VODO-70982 format. One record per residue: x, z, y of N, C-alpha, C in turn. Coordinates in steps of 0.02 Angstrom, whole numbers, padded with zeros to 5 digits, always signed. Atoms other than C-alpha are relative to their C-alpha. Example, Ala and Ser with C-alpha at 12.3 -4.5 7.8 and 13.67 -1.06 7.14 Angstrom:
# residues 2
+00045+00000-00059+00615+00390-00225+00045+00000+00060
-00042-00003-00059+00684+00357-00053-00039+00037+00055
//
This chain:
# residues 133
+00034-00050+00039+08779+08014+03035-00070+00013+00027
+00066-00011-00030+08636+08037+03159-00049-00055-00019
+00044+00056+00018+08567+07864+03124-00020+00005-00073
+00016-00007+00071+08578+07894+02937-00052+00054-00011
+00048-00055+00006+08486+08060+02953-00069-00023+00023
+00064+00024-00027+08351+07982+03061-00033-00052-00044
+00027+00054+00042+08331+07829+02950-00026+00027-00066
+00022-00028+00063+08320+07930+02790-00066+00039+00006
+00061-00039-00011+08184+08040+02863-00053-00039+00038
+00046+00043-00039+08099+07895+02953-00016+00031+00069
+00006-00030-00066+08129+07983+03119+00055-00026+00046
-00053+00029-00042+08242+07863+03213-00010+00017+00074
+00013-00021-00068+08162+07928+03373+00049+00055+00022
-00049-00051-00014+08291+08068+03361+00066-00028+00027
-00065+00028-00015+08437+07951+03387+00015-00001+00076
-00019+00004-00071+08428+07920+03577+00016+00067+00033
-00019-00063-00033+08421+08102+03637+00063+00032-00030
-00060-00030+00030+08552+08159+03511+00062-00042+00014
-00057+00041-00020+08664+08012+03555+00023+00020+00070
-00018-00023-00067+08657+08069+03736+00034+00068-00004
-00032-00065+00011+08699+08245+03678+00072-00009-00024
-00067+00013+00026+08847+08176+03581+00047-00020+00057
-00042+00022-00056+08912+08092+03739+00021+00059+00043
-00016-00059-00041+08903+08255+03837+00049+00045-00036
-00042-00047+00039+08981+08361+03699+00071-00027-00009
-00067+00027+00012+09125+08242+03664+00038-00017+00064
-00035+00020-00062+09162+08183+03841+00014+00059+00046
-00009-00058-00044+09142+08350+03929-00010+00065-00038
+00011-00059+00043+09163+08487+03799+00005+00067+00037
-00005-00062-00039+09205+08617+03933-00061+00012+00044
+00059-00006-00042+09042+08585+04027-00048+00052-00029
+00051-00046+00025+08910+08721+04017-00055-00036-00040
+00052+00038+00034+08787+08586+03963+00019-00021-00071
-00025+00019+00066+08895+08550+03810+00006+00059-00048
-00009-00060+00042+08897+08728+03744-00059+00008-00049
+00051-00005+00052+08799+08772+03586-00068+00028+00024
+00063-00028-00026+08670+08878+03679-00042-00054+00033
+00035+00053-00036+08625+08728+03786-00020-00057-00047
+00013+00056+00045+08637+08595+03650-00057+00017-00048
+00050-00018+00051+08540+08684+03514-00062+00030+00034
+00056-00033-00034+08433+08794+03627-00042-00049+00040
+00037+00047-00042+08387+08654+03746-00045-00046-00042
+00040+00044+00043+08330+08536+03608-00057+00038-00034
+00051-00037+00037+08237+08670+03511-00056+00026+00046
+00051-00023-00046+08148+08744+03662-00044-00058+00022
+00038+00060-00020+08096+08570+03719-00048-00019-00056
+00039+00018+00059+08034+08533+03545-00060+00047-00008
+00054-00048+00008+07932+08693+03535-00054-00008+00053
+00048+00012-00054+07850+08661+03703-00044-00060-00017
+00038+00062+00014+07800+08486+03650-00049+00008-00057
+00047-00009+00056+07726+08535+03484-00056+00048+00019
+00054-00042-00025+07628+08671+03574-00050-00041+00041
+00044+00044-00040+07560+08541+03697-00040-00046-00046
+00036+00043+00048+07517+08424+03552-00053+00040-00037
+00049-00042+00035+07429+08569+03464-00061+00012+00042
+00057-00007-00046+07319+08586+03618-00042-00063+00003
+00037+00062+00001+07264+08408+03588+00017-00048+00056
-00020+00044-00055+07353+08331+03736+00047-00053-00026
-00042+00056+00022+07430+08160+03707+00009-00049+00058
-00009+00054-00048+07496+08012+03806+00051+00015+00053
-00053-00005-00051+07607+07984+03956-00008+00060+00047
+00010-00057-00045+07528+08118+04067+00017+00065-00035
-00018-00059+00039+07544+08247+03930+00076+00004-00008
-00073+00001+00006+07725+08192+03908+00032+00026+00065
-00027-00022-00065+07757+08220+04094-00008+00076+00007
+00012-00072-00005+07679+08394+04088+00046+00038-00048
-00043-00033+00050+07771+08442+03928+00073-00001+00022
-00069+00006-00022+07935+08380+03998+00013+00048+00058
-00007-00046-00056+07909+08478+04158+00002+00072-00021
+00001-00068+00026+07865+08637+04066+00064+00015-00039
-00062-00009+00039+08012+08614+03946+00060+00008+00047
-00055-00003-00048+08129+08584+04093+00002+00069+00034
+00004-00066-00031+08069+08742+04180+00022+00055-00048
-00016-00051+00049+08085+08844+04021+00075+00003-00015
-00072-00001+00015+08264+08790+03981+00040+00023+00060
-00035-00024-00060+08314+08824+04161-00006+00076+00005
+00011-00073-00004+08238+08999+04159+00041+00036-00054
-00037-00031+00056+08319+09037+03990+00074-00018-00002
-00070+00020-00007+08485+08964+04046+00026-00038-00061
-00018+00044+00056+08488+08833+03909-00011-00072+00018
+00012+00068-00024+08476+08676+04014+00044-00051-00037
-00035+00055+00033+08524+08516+03924-00040-00063+00013
+00040+00058-00020+08466+08352+04003-00026-00044-00058
+00028+00041+00054+08452+08252+03839-00060+00032-00035
+00057-00033+00031+08328+08383+03779-00066-00021+00033
+00061+00025-00032+08205+08314+03906-00020-00068-00030
+00015+00062+00036+08219+08146+03818-00033+00016-00067
+00032-00022+00062+08177+08238+03657-00073+00016+00014
+00069-00018-00017+08022+08306+03743-00044-00063+00008
+00039+00061-00011+07964+08134+03799-00011-00037-00065
+00007+00035+00064+07998+08057+03629-00052+00034-00045
+00049-00036+00041+07898+08192+03541-00071-00014+00025
+00067+00009-00028+07752+08174+03659-00026-00071-00008
+00024+00070+00005+07745+07985+03648-00008-00024-00072
+00004+00023+00070+07765+07973+03459-00036+00047-00046
+00034-00052+00040+07685+08134+03393+00025+00002-00072
-00027-00002+00069+07801+08150+03242-00026+00061-00037
+00020-00060+00038+07757+08269+03101+00050+00056+00010
-00044-00056-00017+07828+08438+03151+00040+00024-00060
-00035-00026+00058+07873+08489+02974+00062-00041-00019
-00060+00041+00013+07996+08344+02961+00044-00006+00062
-00037+00012-00061+08047+08325+03142+00042+00061+00021
-00035-00059-00025+08094+08504+03188+00063+00016-00040
-00063-00013+00036+08217+08535+03045+00053-00054+00010
-00047+00055-00010+08295+08365+03072+00033+00005+00069
-00027-00010-00068+08316+08397+03259+00050+00057+00000
-00045-00058+00004+08393+08568+03224+00065-00019-00036
-00059+00021+00038+08510+08493+03095+00044-00046+00041
-00037+00047-00041+08561+08353+03213+00039+00036+00056
-00032-00037-00054+08599+08473+03357+00057+00043-00027
-00052-00041+00030+08696+08591+03245+00058-00044-00024
-00051+00046+00023+08790+08445+03168+00046-00022+00057
-00041+00020-00058+08848+08387+03340+00047+00056+00023
-00041-00057-00019+08911+08561+03382+00056+00010-00050
-00051-00010+00053+09002+08578+03215+00053-00055+00002
-00048+00056-00004+09082+08405+03229+00047+00010+00059
-00044-00012-00058+09146+08448+03403+00046+00059-00011
-00044-00057+00015+09212+08615+03342+00058-00022-00043
-00053+00025+00045+09310+08529+03203+00047-00045+00040
-00041+00045-00040+09371+08394+03322+00046+00039+00048
-00040-00041-00046+09430+08524+03448+00057+00035-00037
-00053-00034+00038+09524+08620+03314+00055-00048-00021
-00049+00050+00021+09609+08462+03251+00045-00021+00059
-00038+00019-00060+09664+08423+03430+00031+00061+00034
-00025-00063-00028+09714+08605+03460-00034+00017+00066
+00040-00016-00059+09578+08619+03590-00045+00059-00013
+00046-00056+00006+09446+08750+03619-00071-00026+00011
+00072+00014-00005+09261+08720+03586-00033+00044-00052
+00031-00004-00066+09147+08802+03619+00039+00048+00045
-00032-00047-00047+09207+08889+03775-00043+00063+00008
+00043-00058+00001+09058+09006+03763-00057-00012-00049
+00056+00005+00047+08923+09042+03636-00065+00019+00033
+00063-00025-00029+08798+09134+03742+00002+00003+00073
//
């Protein structure tokens, strides 16, 4: 589903970070890093930092390193750490996708992963998420 979403919107750059998120959410659903606050919050905060850096006119690998560092610090301070979100930051900085198409697609992808895991957990009589906030 992620590949189809990315391909339809011509934003296949979304696939690697969200695939890593999928691995964390499905393999370790009890992990704090797999909880919705971290999955959705981590990706969206990273995304916002990067588009702010791009708006300042900074581009390239050094800008990617700075944006990734700032995003990492922000998600740690706000207790929404999610390692694949740092890949989202680097991908945004290196490809400069159009924000109006990328941001909603990223949000939809992150929410989709959380919803799919919620359904999967219910079908297996498991519990996900273990915490929302």
